[in-house]
ZALUM-13819 format. One line per 10 residues: their letters; for each residue x, y negated, z of N, C-alpha, C. Coordinates in steps of 0.02 Angstrom, whole numbers, plus 50000, padded with zeros to 5 digits. Example, Ala and Ser with C-alpha at 12.3 -4.5 7.8 and 13.67 -1.06 7.14 Angstrom:
AS = 50660 50284 50390 50615 50225 50390 50660 50165 50390; 50642 50112 50354 50684 50053 50357 50645 49998 50394
This chain:
MNESMANYSE = 52851 48346 46501 52835 48407 46478 52794 48421 46525; 52837 48471 46589 52805 48480 46631 52753 48451 46673; 52793 48391 46706 52768 48350 46752 52703 48328 46721; 52689 48290 46655 52619 48260 46615 52568 48323 46625; 52597 48357 46591 52553 48426 46600 52535 48436 46654; 52565 48438 46690 52538 48443 46782 52478 48413 46811; 52508 48352 46789 52460 48283 46801 52378 48294 46790; 52408 48308 46704 52332 48314 46670 52271 48371 46699; 52320 48415 46702 52277 48480 46705 52243 48484 46771; 52264 48437 46825 52218 48422 46862 52166 48378 46854
TLWTEYKSGK = 52168 48319 46813 52104 48303 46759 52064 48363 46734; 52083 48397 46673 52066 48450 46654 51991 48497 46704; 52043 48517 46748 52011 48565 46808 51950 48513 46835; 51967 48436 46837 51917 48424 46879 51853 48413 46848; 51862 48384 46806 51812 48392 46729 51775 48457 46730; 51800 48507 46712 51777 48566 46711 51743 48571 46757; 51746 48599 46827 51741 48599 46912 51664 48548 46909; 51673 48485 46910 51637 48414 46940 51614 48403 46885; 51614 48407 46815 51578 48357 46767 51623 48296 46743; 51614 48267 46681 51649 48225 46676 51666 48146 46697
DAGDEKNHKD = 51622 48123 46755 51632 48078 46779 51687 48096 46813; 51673 48150 46862 51743 48172 46908 51788 48162 46860; 51799 48173 46828 51872 48199 46755 51887 48107 46746; 51843 48086 46725 51863 48020 46721 51885 47985 46749; 51872 48011 46839 51868 47938 46892 51927 47976 46894; 51960 48029 46897 52026 48051 46930 52075 48026 46868; 52054 48014 46807 52080 47993 46762 52110 47890 46772; 52048 47868 46777 52052 47794 46808 52109 47790 46878; 52095 47844 46912 52150 47819 46977 52223 47818 46974; 52237 47882 46914 52281 47892 46889 52324 47847 46861
LTEYLSNPDD = 52275 47804 46826 52303 47755 46778 52325 47708 46830; 52282 47692 46878 52282 47622 46909 52360 47637 46953; 52366 47698 46982 52452 47718 47019 52485 47705 46967; 52472 47721 46904 52534 47699 46871 52536 47605 46874; 52489 47578 46848 52503 47509 46821 52531 47475 46892; 52503 47506 46958 52527 47483 47021 52603 47489 47049; 52626 47525 46995 52703 47532 46989 52731 47477 46922; 52753 47389 46924 52793 47377 46884 52844 47385 46860; 52878 47420 46872 52955 47438 46858 52956 47513 46822; 52895 47540 46837 52905 47616 46798 52880 47579 46725
SKKDLVRFHY = 52864 47510 46707 52832 47491 46628 52896 47488 46605; 52964 47501 46635 53032 47499 46581 53040 47571 46574; 53022 47623 46586 53051 47659 46571 53008 47702 46531; 53047 47752 46481 53026 47777 46444 52993 47860 46457; 52942 47892 46428 52914 47949 46472 52976 48011 46445; 52987 48019 46403 53039 48039 46383 53134 48022 46411; 53157 48049 46444 53237 48014 46456 53274 48097 46478; 53341 48065 46428 53369 48124 46438 53429 48116 46492; 53424 48071 46518 53475 48064 46571 53462 48038 46626; 53463 48060 46691 53447 48037 46768 53498 48022 46809
ADKEDVLDAV = 53498 47963 46846 53561 47965 46896 53540 48002 46952; 53503 48019 46977 53477 48078 47006 53402 48139 47001; 53397 48184 47029 53337 48219 47003 53291 48209 47027; 53272 48179 47087 53225 48136 47083 53205 48079 47050; 53228 48058 47000 53222 48017 46971 53154 48031 46894; 53160 48092 46910 53097 48097 46868 53023 48118 46905; 53025 48118 46968 52962 48110 47010 52927 48032 47006; 52920 48031 46962 52893 47942 46967 52829 47941 46907; 52770 47892 46932 52734 47879 46905 52720 47869 46828; 52769 47876 46796 52808 47863 46731 52766 47958 46711
SYEKGGRVLN = 52830 47989 46717 52827 48072 46710 52759 48103 46740; 52714 48062 46785 52664 48118 46807 52597 48056 46776; 52581 48015 46808 52528 47978 46805 52536 47947 46703; 52574 47927 46702 52571 47885 46625 52589 47959 46585; 52616 48005 46598 52607 48044 46541 52547 48090 46538; 52504 48092 46592 52438 48121 46602 52385 48082 46563; 52403 48010 46563 52366 47967 46514 52376 47981 46461; 52445 47990 46430 52462 47980 46370 52436 48064 46327; 52427 48111 46360 52382 48172 46358 52308 48167 46351; 52277 48108 46373 52214 48084 46373 52197 48051 46303
MLRNYVGDSA = 52244 48017 46283 52225 47994 46244 52218 48033 46185; 52292 48064 46176 52298 48123 46110 52237 48165 46104; 52212 48210 46173 52140 48229 46175 52100 48195 46139; 52081 48152 46160 52045 48083 46115 52044 48086 46038; 52103 48057 46034 52125 48051 45949 52120 48127 45928; 52135 48173 45918 52132 48247 45885 52056 48276 45894; 52035 48255 45947 51982 48298 45957 51989 48337 46003; 51951 48368 46040 51935 48439 46074 51986 48498 46053; 51937 48507 46004 51982 48582 45979 52043 48576 45939; 52050 48529 45895 52115 48517 45897 52179 48526 45956
FFKSLHLYLE = 52141 48483 45994 52193 48477 46056 52193 48541 46072; 52168 48593 46129 52169 48638 46150 52200 48699 46098; 52204 48672 46019 52219 48749 45980 52295 48720 45986; 52317 48653 45987 52373 48644 45976 52422 48663 46034; 52398 48663 46089 52419 48683 46147 52435 48742 46168; 52385 48780 46156 52398 48846 46126 52454 48865 46067; 52472 48849 46017 52494 48859 45962 52571 48835 46011; 52577 48776 46045 52653 48761 46073 52662 48803 46146; 52610 48847 46160 52621 48897 46223 52664 48944 46185; 52611 48973 46140 52645 49036 46098 52710 49037 46065
TNKFKTGEAQ = 52724 48974 46033 52776 48957 45984 52830 48963 46051; 52838 48940 46106 52884 48928 46154 52899 48962 46215; 52857 49002 46231 52833 49057 46266 52907 49084 46306; 52931 49087 46345 52973 49113 46396 53037 49062 46378; 53042 49023 46345 53084 48971 46325 53063 48892 46358; 53134 48845 46362 53119 48766 46371 53065 48749 46333; 53043 48687 46349 52989 48660 46292 53010 48603 46304; 53005 48548 46234 53023 48482 46233 52959 48460 46196; 52968 48376 46205 52918 48350 46183 52926 48339 46107; 52975 48352 46058 52956 48361 46002 52934 48426 45961
QLRLAFEEVT = 52955 48472 46002 52900 48541 46002 52829 48538 46001; 52815 48492 46050 52735 48481 46059 52689 48445 46009; 52742 48386 45980 52729 48377 45901 52720 48406 45870; 52764 48434 45842 52768 48489 45780 52701 48531 45783; 52689 48573 45870 52620 48619 45855 52567 48556 45853; 52561 48496 45864 52499 48485 45859 52490 48461 45779; 52551 48441 45742 52556 48419 45665 52540 48478 45616; 52561 48536 45656 52556 48591 45598 52474 48605 45625; 52442 48605 45685 52331 48607 45689 52309 48569 45669; 52358 48485 45657 52296 48430 45633 52312 48425 45574
GQDLNWFWNQ = 52363 48437 45547 52385 48428 45464 52429 48342 45472; 52416 48293 45518 52438 48248 45530 52532 48225 45527; 52552 48162 45529 52599 48149 45554 52596 48115 45596; 52599 48139 45671 52606 48103 45710 52678 48074 45749; 52709 48073 45720 52764 48033 45747 52777 47956 45752; 52722 47913 45755 52708 47846 45766 52672 47879 45851; 52623 47913 45852 52627 47921 45919 52666 47940 45959; 52709 47975 45930 52751 48017 45985 52828 47962 45988; 52831 47923 45968 52883 47851 45961 52845 47822 45985; 52807 47798 46011 52775 47751 46064 52759 47762 46130
WYYGNGHPVL = 52724 47807 46141 52714 47839 46195 52758 47895 46233; 52802 47938 46187 52849 47975 46218 52922 47942 46243; 52933 47922 46170 53004 47899 46155 53000 47821 46161; 52970 47791 46199 52948 47704 46218 52918 47715 46291; 52928 47657 46288 52915 47641 46355 52855 47565 46387; 52817 47550 46408 52781 47494 46421 52716 47513 46417; 52660 47475 46389 52586 47485 46372 52570 47401 46368; 52528 47412 46326 52480 47348 46303 52458 47334 46360; 52448 47258 46355 52403 47216 46394 52356 47176 46345; 52314 47193 46336 52231 47147 46306 52200 47090 46351
DISYTYDDKA = 52189 47075 46299 52136 47019 46307 52084 47002 46256; 52034 47022 46276 51982 47052 46238 51910 46976 46227; 51896 46955 46196 51861 46887 46186 51810 46923 46142; 51749 46867 46118 51692 46876 46088 51671 46812 46059; 51651 46818 45995 51606 46757 45958 51559 46776 45917; 51509 46730 45942 51435 46747 45893 51413 46694 45840; 51401 46713 45785 51369 46647 45760 51314 46681 45713; 51230 46647 45748 51196 46683 45744 51147 46672 45690; 51180 46613 45671 51152 46585 45582 51192 46614 45524; 51253 46663 45544 51262 46693 45492 51252 46792 45516
GKASVIVQQT = 51256 46788 45557 51233 46841 45590 51293 46891 45604; 51343 46874 45636 51403 46899 45607 51440 46877 45685; 51466 46945 45733 51489 46957 45781 51545 46978 45771; 51599 46943 45815 51685 46938 45806 51716 46951 45879; 51755 47023 45865 51785 47048 45936 51854 47019 45922; 51888 46979 45965 51950 46966 45956 52002 46997 46013; 52042 47040 45971 52092 47085 46025 52159 47043 46025; 52194 47039 46079 52264 46995 46060 52306 47032 46124; 52357 47069 46115 52409 47103 46148 52452 47038 46179; 52440 47046 46252 52491 46978 46268 52561 47009 46313
QETGKIFILP = 52578 47067 46302 52626 47099 46338 52686 47064 46340; 52737 47024 46381 52789 46993 46371 52840 47027 46342; 52859 47080 46326 52890 47137 46277 52901 47103 46214; 52860 47096 46194 52860 47067 46115 52832 47144 46085; 52814 47223 46088 52816 47253 46067 52764 47268 46059; 52730 47260 45975 52642 47289 45987 52648 47345 45966; 52603 47397 45994 52567 47439 45992 52502 47460 45935; 52496 47515 45924 52447 47532 45880 52409 47586 45938; 52350 47574 45922 52281 47602 45961 52219 47597 45916; 52207 47674 45905 52152 47682 45884 52089 47716 45922
IAIDVYTGDS = 52049 47650 45929 51988 47661 45954 51921 47637 45924; 51858 47682 45962 51799 47681 45957 51767 47618 45985; 51724 47568 45942 51671 47489 45949 51623 47508 45955; 51589 47515 46009 51511 47528 46002 51469 47462 46003; 51421 47452 45996 51405 47401 45974 51321 47414 45988; 51280 47349 46052 51206 47400 46078 51158 47351 46073; 51132 47350 46019 51055 47311 46027 50986 47341 46058; 50955 47310 46101 50906 47333 46128 50900 47414 46148; 50873 47469 46116 50895 47539 46116 50927 47592 46064; 50961 47536 46020 51013 47575 45975 51059 47548 45979
KSRTKVWIQD = 51095 47606 45964 51212 47599 45982 51229 47626 45903; 51275 47582 45864 51319 47609 45825 51369 47600 45828; 51422 47646 45818 51483 47639 45814 51560 47646 45759; 51562 47616 45777 51650 47594 45737 51724 47617 45748; 51764 47647 45693 51815 47660 45738 51862 47616 45700; 51912 47621 45717 51973 47514 45718 52041 47563 45728; 52083 47519 45713 52157 47507 45739 52159 47454 45764; 52173 47453 45821 52259 47395 45848 52304 47399 45836; 52320 47352 45788 52388 47379 45773 52451 47294 45763; 52402 47246 45775 52427 47168 45775 52421 47135 45833
KTDTFTFSYT = 52486 47071 45834 52474 47045 45894 52412 47015 45897; 52354 47025 45839 52292 46978 45862 52249 47030 45808; 52203 47055 45844 52171 47086 45762 52078 47064 45784; 52075 47038 45757 51994 47022 45740 51943 47085 45705; 51874 47091 45730 51833 47129 45697 51775 47120 45697; 51734 47109 45664 51680 47091 45630 51626 47125 45621; 51573 47105 45659 51508 47169 45638 51435 47099 45613; 51405 47147 45556 51360 47087 45540 51294 47121 45605; 51246 47077 45616 51179 47080 45659 51131 47038 45634; 51067 47078 45651 50994 47025 45625 50972 46985 45706
KRPDLINVDA = 50978 47038 45755 50977 47006 45828 51052 47006 45859; 51060 46971 45898 51131 46950 45942 51122 47015 45991; 51197 47071 45986 51186 47108 46043 51191 47091 46079; 51177 47171 46141 51164 47160 46211 51238 47159 46237; 51270 47200 46191 51330 47211 46223 51384 47236 46145; 51441 47240 46162 51504 47266 46098 51545 47281 46168; 51560 47359 46146 51582 47398 46210 51685 47402 46192; 51715 47365 46193 51782 47392 46144 51811 47446 46186; 51828 47478 46157 51869 47570 46183 51794 47600 46232; 51751 47615 46182 51699 47635 46218 51712 47710 46242
DKILLCEKTD = 51767 47735 46228 51765 47786 46249 51811 47811 46307; 51835 47734 46324 51861 47716 46406 51922 47769 46398; 51988 47777 46362 52048 47813 46347 52103 47778 46335; 52101 47712 46336 52164 47666 46332 52187 47679 46394; 52273 47679 46401 52319 47664 46443 52348 47603 46427; 52307 47536 46471 52335 47475 46472 52304 47437 46523; 52330 47376 46523 52305 47332 46553 52238 47289 46514; 52193 47259 46548 52160 47225 46508 52106 47159 46535; 52106 47132 46501 52057 47076 46527 51982 47061 46477; 51928 47080 46486 51881 47089 46454 51821 47049 46482
NKTAANFIYQ = 51838 46995 46418 51784 46931 46451 51715 46926 46403; 51689 46991 46451 51614 47006 46420 51567 46934 46487; 51499 46923 46466 51485 46900 46504 51442 46933 46570; 51395 46906 46622 51365 46953 46667 51322 46991 46633; 51279 46940 46593 51214 46981 46546 51274 47048 46531; 51330 47055 46476 51349 47122 46449 51358 47165 46524; 51373 47145 46557 51403 47200 46599 51337 47229 46637; 51288 47185 46661 51225 47208 46684 51204 47262 46634; 51188 47257 46582 51181 47304 46511 51208 47358 46510; 51306 47346 46531 51321 47406 46522 51339 47446 46573
MKYAPYYLDR = 51321 47413 46633 51293 47477 46669 51235 47485 46675; 51218 47488 46655 51115 47527 46650 51135 47558 46603; 51160 47562 46522 51146 47609 46459 51222 47620 46431; 51281 47594 46456 51347 47620 46430 51357 47704 46486; 51377 47765 46431 51376 47806 46455 51419 47867 46501; 51489 47790 46516 51532 47849 46537 51554 47799 46620; 51581 47851 46642 51607 47835 46715 51627 47768 46708; 51682 47748 46695 51720 47688 46682 51682 47639 46649; 51635 47632 46615 51607 47591 46591 51550 47555 46645; 51521 47617 46712 51498 47574 46773 51536 47543 46804
MEALEYFSKN = 51600 47578 46824 51637 47571 46862 51664 47484 46845; 51686 47479 46785 51693 47402 46747 51644 47371 46777; 51579 47385 46773 51532 47346 46807 51517 47308 46846; 51511 47372 46906 51518 47355 46960 51566 47318 47010; 51644 47321 46968 51693 47293 46991 51671 47209 46967; 51642 47194 46902 51633 47113 46907 51596 47105 46963; 51528 47142 46968 51482 47100 47005 51506 47095 47096; 51558 47142 47106 51586 47147 47142 51635 47092 47181; 51667 47052 47117 51724 47020 47121 51693 46956 47110; 51624 46937 47082 51603 46883 47057 51503 46867 47132
DMPELALGLK = 51505 46933 47176 51499 46930 47234 51409 46919 47199; 51398 46969 47159 51311 46977 47128 51278 47028 47160; 51197 47008 47173 51177 47048 47191 51168 47129 47145; 51178 47118 47089 51179 47185 47029 51233 47253 47084; 51269 47210 47116 51312 47265 47147 51279 47329 47157; 51215 47308 47213 51171 47358 47223 51162 47413 47188; 51152 47414 47109 51145 47447 47068 51178 47500 47073; 51250 47501 47096 51284 47552 47100 51239 47608 47162; 51226 47598 47200 51187 47613 47245 51139 47696 47234; 51125 47674 47176 51088 47730 47120 51102 47756 47078
DKYPGLRTYT = 51160 47739 47082 51203 47794 47009 51211 47868 47033; 51223 47886 46973 51196 47980 46979 51263 48001 46981; 51326 47972 46981 51400 47997 46996 51389 47995 47082; 51403 48031 47129 51428 48004 47227 51477 47968 47212; 51540 47968 47149 51568 47935 47192 51586 47856 47177; 51526 47835 47121 51508 47767 47118 51464 47745 47165; 51425 47782 47207 51397 47768 47253 51416 47757 47307; 51468 47791 47326 51524 47786 47363 51568 47722 47369; 51597 47699 47320 51619 47629 47291 51577 47562 47303; 51517 47585 47282 51469 47529 47297 51461 47529 47350
IDQLVQSKHI = 51454 47576 47405 51449 47533 47470 51484 47507 47503; 51553 47564 47486 51624 47518 47511 51645 47435 47493; 51606 47428 47427 51621 47349 47405 51558 47316 47450; 51500 47344 47462 51454 47291 47509 51452 47264 47562; 51493 47321 47607 51537 47286 47666 51561 47233 47665; 51592 47236 47611 51649 47167 47592 51615 47104 47561; 51527 47104 47557 51498 47062 47514 51455 47015 47551; 51442 46973 47518 51373 46925 47568 51314 46953 47580; 51289 47009 47519 51253 47039 47528 51254 47125 47570; 51282 47115 47626 51289 47164 47675 51249 47163 47704
KDDAVIKSIE = 51187 47113 47739 51159 47110 47753 51072 47096 47729; 51069 47127 47654 51002 47124 47628 50975 47170 47636; 50920 47180 47651 50855 47214 47659 50844 47287 47624; 50837 47248 47565 50851 47298 47501 50899 47341 47511; 50951 47316 47527 51040 47346 47520 51025 47389 47598; 51007 47362 47636 51019 47412 47707 50961 47474 47694; 50890 47455 47646 50866 47517 47657 50882 47569 47622; 50924 47548 47549 50947 47617 47515 50993 47635 47542; 51039 47599 47587 51092 47632 47618 51049 47678 47682; 51028 47663 47719 50981 47691 47764 50953 47774 47727
TIATTDPDKK = 50918 47756 47677 50924 47836 47649 50980 47883 47613; 51015 47825 47602 51084 47886 47567 51125 47919 47644; 51114 47867 47705 51146 47901 47786 51107 47987 47789; 51030 47999 47777 50995 48019 47784 50989 48077 47745; 50994 48083 47664 50961 48107 47626 51010 48118 47558; 51090 48072 47556 51127 48109 47508 51144 48153 47503; 51146 48197 47450 51170 48282 47441 51250 48283 47451; 51294 48223 47448 51357 48232 47410 51387 48204 47508; 51417 48227 47533 51425 48217 47596 51484 48164 47604; 51526 48139 47553 51559 48096 47573 51527 48034 47552
TQAEALKFLA = 51473 48018 47513 51437 47980 47507 51392 47973 47559; 51360 48013 47611 51331 48017 47663 51375 47976 47725; 51424 48001 47718 51490 47977 47773 51499 47914 47761; 51519 47868 47701 51514 47824 47666 51442 47779 47692; 51383 47791 47698 51343 47770 47716 51322 47759 47787; 51355 47797 47827 51338 47819 47899 51406 47763 47920; 51456 47746 47879 51529 47710 47904 51476 47632 47911; 51439 47621 47845 51438 47569 47834 51352 47541 47880; 51325 47586 47908 51282 47577 47962 51310 47557 48041; 51365 47591 48053 51407 47574 48089 51431 47509 48103
QLADLKYLTI = 51462 47494 48048 51477 47404 48044 51433 47372 48060; 51377 47375 48049 51299 47319 48076 51291 47326 48162; 51320 47381 48200 51302 47372 48263 51239 47356 48285; 51195 47402 48258 51136 47392 48287 51117 47462 48313; 51100 47468 48371 51068 47516 48425 51013 47559 48391; 50985 47525 48335 50922 47584 48307 50938 47633 48258; 51005 47646 48268 51048 47692 48215 51071 47747 48257; 51075 47733 48331 51113 47768 48382 51071 47848 48371; 51029 47861 48361 50980 47914 48336 51027 47960 48258; 51021 47921 48214 51055 47943 48163 51112 47975 48181
FKQYVSDSSY = 51167 47917 48223 51222 47956 48226 51218 48004 48282; 51210 48010 48321 51171 48081 48375 51155 48146 48326; 51126 48139 48276 51105 48181 48241 51163 48216 48214; 51189 48189 48178 51245 48204 48132 51329 48198 48144; 51334 48184 48223 51384 48201 48260 51413 48274 48231; 51370 48320 48256 51391 48380 48235 51376 48408 48178; 51388 48379 48130 51367 48383 48057 51431 48426 48033; 51414 48506 47980 51477 48531 47973 51505 48502 47929; 51508 48454 47908 51541 48400 47855 51590 48357 47901; 51642 48378 47900 51698 48317 47954 51680 48265 47931
SVAGASLEGL = 51668 48235 47875 51661 48168 47843 51615 48144 47875; 51535 48169 47886 51477 48138 47918 51480 48137 47990; 51542 48203 48029 51532 48219 48093 51574 48148 48103; 51635 48133 48063 51696 48071 48086 51653 48008 48075; 51606 48016 48044 51583 47921 48040 51524 47916 48077; 51487 47973 48102 51440 47983 48147 51491 47966 48212; 51557 48003 48230 51585 47983 48303 51583 47931 48298; 51606 47880 48240 51655 47825 48252 51575 47763 48253; 51512 47782 48231 51460 47749 48237 51439 47739 48330; 51432 47803 48349 51437 47814 48415 51499 47787 48458
AILEPINAYP = 51550 47788 48447 51605 47718 48482 51596 47663 48487; 51561 47639 48405 51541 47565 48434 51482 47547 48454; 51421 47597 48478 51372 47603 48498 51373 47593 48589; 51416 47629 48589 51413 47654 48664 51499 47658 48676; 51549 47628 48676 51595 47603 48682 51634 47656 48756; 51577 47646 48795 51598 47661 48868 51623 47751 48845; 51573 47785 48801 51562 47859 48798 51630 47882 48724; 51644 47837 48706 51707 47855 48650 51747 47898 48675; 51794 47904 48743 51856 47917 48744 51816 48010 48754; 51759 48007 48814 51728 48075 48811 51717 48109 48762
LAKQYSSDAK = 51700 48075 48712 51654 48109 48655 51711 48132 48608; 51764 48093 48581 51803 48090 48557 51844 48172 48581; 51866 48167 48670 51869 48235 48673 51848 48302 48694; 51766 48282 48692 51715 48354 48671 51743 48376 48615; 51746 48341 48549 51737 48338 48479 51816 48383 48459; 51873 48354 48504 51938 48372 48491 51974 48433 48467; 51941 48475 48497 51961 48545 48487 51937 48568 48412; 51882 48534 48353 51896 48570 48307 51881 48495 48250; 51939 48459 48238 51937 48386 48230 51994 48383 48174; 51962 48397 48114 51981 48400 48070 51968 48337 48005
GTLGEVVIAV = 51997 48335 47956 52005 48268 47898 51980 48233 47939; 51902 48169 47925 51891 48102 47945 51881 48104 48030; 51820 48194 48031 51810 48177 48111 51898 48184 48148; 51940 48220 48140 52006 48208 48168 52029 48149 48171; 52025 48123 48115 52047 48032 48116 52024 47999 48158; 51931 47996 48156 51902 47965 48211 51939 47991 48280; 51934 48044 48287 51945 48054 48384 52013 48048 48391; 52084 48061 48343 52138 48038 48356 52144 47978 48370; 52111 47917 48342 52126 47856 48355 52093 47823 48406; 52017 47871 48420 51995 47854 48499 52051 47889 48553
IVEKGSPDDY = 52065 47916 48559 52107 47956 48603 52202 47922 48612; 52222 47888 48538 52273 47860 48563 52251 47794 48585; 52202 47761 48562 52180 47685 48610 52183 47698 48674; 52138 47753 48679 52108 47747 48742 52154 47813 48783; 52172 47844 48768 52183 47910 48792 52239 47894 48868; 52246 47937 48906 52310 47939 48961 52363 47986 48935; 52403 48005 48999 52487 48029 48983 52475 48094 48986; 52404 48118 48994 52377 48173 49005 52354 48203 48922; 52346 48152 48878 52348 48177 48800 52395 48172 48772; 52456 48185 48803 52533 48190 48776 52522 48238 48716
DYISNYYDEL = 52522 48297 48749 52519 48367 48707 52473 48370 48641; 52416 48360 48644 52369 48343 48607 52416 48297 48534; 52422 48236 48581 52431 48184 48525 52506 48199 48484; 52571 48238 48501 52594 48267 48486 52595 48293 48446; 52557 48342 48470 52542 48386 48409 52514 48398 48348; 52453 48356 48348 52404 48325 48292 52476 48278 48254; 52496 48234 48263 52563 48194 48241 52626 48244 48203; 52667 48305 48222 52679 48363 48207 52654 48395 48140; 52592 48405 48147 52552 48454 48106 52528 48406 48039; 52531 48343 48052 52521 48306 47990 52536 48336 47944
PGAQDKLDMS = 52495 48352 47881 52526 48387 47814 52548 48336 47751; 52514 48267 47775 52555 48223 47706 52592 48173 47734; 52632 48155 47678 52680 48097 47712 52655 48032 47722; 52591 48029 47673 52577 47945 47677 52524 47956 47756; 52477 48007 47757 52479 48010 47822 52483 48022 47879; 52560 48035 47872 52603 48040 47934 52626 47971 47946; 52643 47938 47883 52674 47878 47886 52631 47826 47926; 52528 47826 47909 52495 47794 47928 52493 47811 48003; 52504 47868 48037 52493 47878 48080 52543 47851 48140; 52597 47841 48120 52654 47830 48153 52638 47769 48201
DAYCTYLSKL = 52614 47716 48180 52621 47641 48202 52560 47655 48267; 52536 47694 48261 52467 47721 48315 52511 47777 48363; 52544 47818 48347 52578 47852 48363 52637 47822 48447; 52678 47782 48404 52718 47751 48428 52666 47677 48498; 52634 47666 48464 52600 47627 48528 52593 47673 48584; 52561 47741 48581 52530 47761 48615 52590 47776 48662; 52665 47797 48657 52714 47797 48666 52732 47747 48712; 52712 47687 48691 52733 47639 48726 52706 47617 48798; 52661 47656 48791 52617 47663 48842 52627 47713 48899; 52673 47752 48899 52691 47818 48959 52748 47794 48993
TDIARIKKGI = 52760 47821 49051 52832 47816 49100 52875 47871 49091; 52851 47933 49058 52899 48012 49049 52933 47998 49001; 53028 47960 49019 53059 47952 48968 53071 48020 48937; 53061 48084 48957 53083 48144 48920 53055 48149 48847; 52988 48138 48873 52913 48137 48834 52934 48064 48784; 52948 48031 48785 52933 47957 48745 53019 47991 48706; 53062 48004 48725 53120 48021 48686 53092 48076 48636; 53071 48112 48660 53036 48173 48616 53013 48155 48554; 52954 48080 48585 52918 48055 48531 52925 48031 48482; 52994 47984 48515 53037 47945 48464 53075 48002 48396
DAVISFGKTI = 53092 48044 48434 53138 48085 48394 53112 48120 48334; 53027 48146 48332 53000 48174 48271 52982 48091 48234; 52969 48058 48261 52959 48011 48203 53012 47990 48188; 53077 47972 48194 53142 47961 48148 53155 48042 48116; 53144 48108 48141 53161 48149 48100 53096 48146 48036; 53035 48131 48039 53002 48127 47999 53038 48063 47958; 53037 48030 47962 53069 47961 47923 53127 47985 47892; 53173 48025 47908 53234 48064 47864 53221 48110 47817; 53148 48142 47805 53117 48172 47756 53087 48161 47691; 53095 48075 47694 53067 48036 47648 53095 48029 47604
PAQYRTFTDP = 53085 48050 47525 53163 48026 47485 53173 47955 47477; 53243 47959 47472 53296 47892 47465 53248 47818 47447; 53224 47850 47374 53199 47791 47351 53127 47753 47372; 53107 47789 47425 53055 47760 47453 53071 47727 47495; 53112 47746 47524 53131 47718 47604 53136 47645 47615; 53155 47616 47548 53156 47518 47570 53077 47521 47590; 53040 47543 47578 52967 47536 47607 52967 47573 47660; 52969 47619 47677 52971 47656 47748 52997 47649 47798; 53083 47645 47804 53116 47636 47844 53093 47558 47897; 53084 47514 47861 53075 47449 47901 52988 47450 47930
ALKNSLNKIA = 52942 47493 47895 52872 47506 47918 52906 47551 48001; 52939 47613 48008 52939 47642 48063 52992 47612 48099; 53037 47565 48093 53071 47534 48156 53019 47478 48186; 52997 47469 48132 52933 47417 48178 52907 47447 48193; 52870 47487 48210 52843 47524 48239 52871 47565 48286; 52929 47603 48283 52970 47599 48347 53016 47540 48397; 53020 47480 48371 53019 47426 48401 52961 47400 48465; 52923 47446 48449 52867 47429 48509 52864 47465 48566; 52904 47522 48574 52924 47543 48624 52978 47517 48652; 53038 47495 48627 53071 47459 48638 53069 47399 48690
LSLGTEISNY = 53011 47373 48660 52988 47288 48685 52960 47314 48756; 52909 47377 48728 52890 47386 48813 52925 47420 48865; 52985 47479 48844 53008 47502 48884 53075 47470 48910; 53111 47435 48865 53176 47401 48865 53244 47431 48850; 53286 47407 48904 53348 47416 48850 53380 47497 48833; 53362 47543 48891 53366 47610 48882 53336 47639 48803; 53270 47631 48813 53246 47653 48767 53266 47624 48704; 53269 47557 48689 53306 47517 48624 53372 47558 48603; 53413 47564 48653 53485 47583 48646 53470 47671 48610; 53426 47701 48660 53410 47760 48622 53383 47781 48539
IDAQWGQ = 53332 47723 48516 53302 47722 48462 53353 47698 48410; 53423 47644 48425 53472 47631 48367 53507 47680 48380; 53527 47719 48414 53582 47790 48429 53552 47853 48365; 53469 47857 48387 53457 47911 48342 53439 47885 48276; 53425 47826 48264 53415 47804 48194 53485 47799 48148; 53532 47773 48193 53598 47776 48153 53622 47856 48148; 53603 47897 48156 53613 47971 48148 53611 47983 48098
């Protein structure tokens, strides 16, 4: 209860502060995080016994729990959702709370029996895997949506959703219940629909294969209203290397403009004149700093000297993201100046700027940079950031000759490794050991023995 609400509170705050697209983006990222941990699909959301206190800190308690609350909010509506939460809070204040008490609060407010929802999502595990296909009979004027649940567990989920049917500039909505292994929903038409949008509110906690056509996704990108409508279309365009991917450069939401630029870097359209012109405009005029930074990084990859003026203009920008992207561009176009530029900006280097500065100094730095690099490593706040930095730090240490400093750096890396929770160390320990072995290979037996001794303590 606590963890899932903590997670979903982030979504609610993001939506309130930055708009629905931002909240939907947070939902999508958290869903992706849960789905990327396949072992978590075997765990119930509510568990009464834990082998270790750390077992509650997983993508089921947090990310899946938050998405369950998102579905519940959509099902009962905002008014009932927040009234129910208030009733739950007032009824159980100063006491512990359990999932059944939350259910009772929602049932009192809505007047519905919600055992089916709690049994499925709170006291059950897994999630649906959906295959969605479409058939059209123009002669009969009938369109059919076939939804198959293909999860290997054999468990069948009950899923109340909306289906929107778009024809031209009109849209009609039908609410349906998916509740069988295969469900078919049929719609009449006089003109074949441009798009049938299943799960139109984009709230399902599921994996899915949605067998729309390219034309369907183009229409969805232009006319369906939600963040995930456009994201799904852009993912389709990117996967199929379609020029329509560039539509995302003009999306109203900066997160999708940023995503589009990132995908274009990897596409065959990276050198299309229209694409480059649009990204040049974003690099100099976009109001969102992260999107502007992504555009500058794109231009840096082109390694074209005509962008030197732009990079020089923005390397002193108040945004660390923009300044960092500009410094990256300058380092590519004028590599001889990369190190002195990094040193110049090292006194106020945070965020992306700090990452670029430290990358240049680690690569090209001298023993005189030891204190700066080591302090940067020690002060990194996030475990993932520090893990990512560890390999570069070890590469730098392998180029030194001062044994005392090298050992101090090794101690810092090993000390960090020991702070990582046990359940993650199967992944992090080999990575850190491989990084440390770079130092051993470069500096010989004494350092190799030192690493082994410190690692084993």
